[in-house]
C-alpha positions in Angstrom: -10.2 -2.8 22.6 -7.0 -1.1 23.5 -7.1 2.7 23.9 -5.6 3.1 20.6 -5.5 0.9 17.2 -3.1 1.5 14.1 -5.4 2.1 11.3 -5.2 2.6 7.5 -7.3 2.6 4.4 -6.3 0.6 1.5 -7.0 -1.6 -1.6 -6.6 -5.5 -1.2 -4.4 -6.9 -4.2 -4.6 -10.4 -5.0 -1.5 -10.7 -6.9 -2.0 -12.7 -10.3 0.8 -15.3 -11.6 3.0 -12.4 -13.3 3.4 -10.6 -9.8 4.1 -13.9 -8.1 6.9 -14.7 -10.7 8.3 -11.3 -10.5 8.8 -11.4 -6.8 10.2 -14.9 -6.9 12.7 -13.6 -9.4 13.8 -10.6 -7.1 14.0 -13.0 -4.2 16.3 -15.2 -6.0 18.2 -12.0 -7.6 18.4 -10.5 -4.1 19.0 -13.7 -1.9 22.1 -12.4 -0.4 20.7 -8.9 0.8 18.8 -8.3 3.8 15.3 -7.9 2.6 12.0 -8.6 4.4 9.7 -9.4 1.8 6.3 -8.9 2.1 3.8 -11.9 2.2 1.7 -11.8 -1.1 -1.2 -12.3 1.4 -0.5 -9.1 2.7 -0.3 -6.8 -0.6 -2.1 -3.8 -0.6 -2.2 -0.3 -1.9 -2.2 2.3 1.0 -4.7 5.1 0.4 -4.1 6.8 3.8 -2.2 5.5 6.7 -4.3 6.7 9.7 -2.1 5.8 12.6 -3.3 5.6 16.1 -6.8 5.6 16.4 -9.1 5.6 19.4 -12.7 4.1 19.9 -14.5 7.4 18.9 -12.0 8.6 15.9 -12.8 5.0 14.3 -16.7 5.1 14.6 -16.5 8.7 12.9 -14.2 7.6 10.3 -16.1 4.8 9.4 -19.5 6.7 9.2 -17.5 9.2 7.0 -15.8 6.5 4.7 -19.5 4.9 4.6 -20.9 8.4 3.0 -17.7 8.9 1.1 -17.9 5.3 -0.6 -21.4 5.0 -0.9 -21.7 6.8 -4.4 -18.3 5.7 -5.5 -17.9 3.6 -8.7 -15.6 0.6 -9.1 -12.5 1.6 -11.2 -9.1 0.0 -12.7 -5.8 0.3 -11.8 -2.6 -1.2 -13.3 0.8 -2.5 -11.7 3.1 -1.6 -14.0 7.0 -1.3 -13.4 9.3 -1.5 -10.2 11.0 1.1 -8.1 12.3 1.8 -4.8 12.4 4.7 -2.1 15.7 5.4 -0.7 17.3 7.3 2.4 20.6 8.8 2.6 21.3 6.8 -0.9 20.7 3.4 0.6 17.2 1.7 -0.8 14.8 1.4 2.0 11.8 0.0 -0.1 11.3 -2.0 -3.1 7.9 -1.8 -4.6 5.9 -2.3 -7.9 4.4 0.8 -9.3 0.7 1.6 -10.1 -0.8 3.7 -12.7 -2.4 7.0 -11.5 -5.7 6.5 -12.4 -8.0 9.6 -12.6 -10.0 7.8 -10.2 -7.6 6.8 -7.8 -6.1 10.3 -8.1 -9.3 12.0 -7.1 -10.4 9.4 -4.4 -7.1 10.1 -2.3 -7.7 13.7 -1.3 -11.5 12.9 -0.5 -10.2 10.3 1.7 -7.8 12.7 3.2 -10.5 15.3 3.9 -12.5 12.7 5.7 -9.6 11.6 7.8 -8.7 15.0 9.2 -12.2 15.8 9.5 -12.1 13.1 12.5 -9.1 15.0 14.0 -6.3 13.5 12.5 -3.3 15.5 11.4 -3.0 16.0 7.7 -0.9 13.9 5.4 2.4 15.9 4.8 3.8 13.4 1.8 2.5 13.4 -1.7 0.6 10.0 -2.6 2.9 8.1 -4.3 0.7 4.7 -5.5 2.9 1.8 -5.0 2.7 -1.9 -3.9 5.4 -2.6 -1.5 6.9 -5.9 -1.8 10.3 -5.8 0.2 11.5 -3.5 2.9 15.0 -3.1 2.7 17.5 -3.5 5.6 20.9 -3.7 3.5 21.9 -4.6 0.5 25.4 -5.9 -0.5 26.0 -4.0 -3.5 23.6 -0.9 -3.9 24.9 0.1 -7.2 23.9 -3.3 -8.3 20.5 -3.4 -6.9 20.0 0.4 -8.5 20.9 -0.4 -12.0 18.9 -3.9 -11.7 15.7 -2.2 -10.6 16.3 1.0 -12.7 17.0 -1.0 -15.9 13.8 -3.4 -15.3 11.3 -2.6 -18.4 8.1 -1.1 -17.6 5.9 -3.5 -18.6 1.9 -4.3 -17.3 1.9 -7.0 -14.8 -1.5 -6.9 -13.7 -4.9 -5.1 -14.3 -7.1 -4.9 -11.2 -10.5 -3.9 -10.8 -11.1 -1.8 -7.8 -14.3 -3.0 -6.2 -13.8 -2.0 -2.6 -11.9 -0.1 -0.2 -11.0 -1.6 3.4 -10.2 0.2 6.9 -7.7 -2.0 8.4 -6.1 -2.5 11.7 -2.5 -3.1 11.6 -0.9 -5.3 14.5 2.9 -5.0 14.7 4.3 -8.4 15.6 7.8 -9.9 15.8 7.0 -12.2 12.6 5.9 -9.1 10.7 2.6 -7.1 10.3 -0.9 -8.6 10.7 -3.7 -6.8 8.9 -7.2 -7.2 10.1 -10.1 -5.6 8.1 -12.3 -3.5 10.5 -14.8 -2.7 8.0 -15.1 -3.3 3.9 -16.6 -0.4 1.7 -18.3 -1.8 -1.4 -18.2 0.5 -4.8 -21.2 0.5 -7.0 
């Protein structure tokens, strides 16, 4: 293992037909824009991006997460609606929204406490549950992009039962990131 690996904690999302159709619809709609679409095989809900992790931190993190998740029950989340993050009025990330289930909102600060206990800095940004479907380099007409996404109806695309949480390694490659599971934690 290299001195450091990039890690994150997430829920793997296997998209249903509705989500796949939505992704195809947006790919067609924004085909002239420069958007790096996320491969549906890589869909996940990041609970905490950890970042550069040493071997010692990795072992400690796995132990702490095993303890944390050992008594956690399965819960449900729902994909419902679309949105974007922007920077300097430019869209940067296109995503499908997730409901903020009580179980999810309770779990995130518990994960954060375990990550910080392993020597990582505390997360500065508030948790905003979302499923990234595209990373935007540029759009031809940002007003068109904003109005299309803002006017999308908020509908339920998929209900998901969360049965496991995964600690992933993120490997950055020219062809896009590769995510390798390091440890899968089963929920009761």
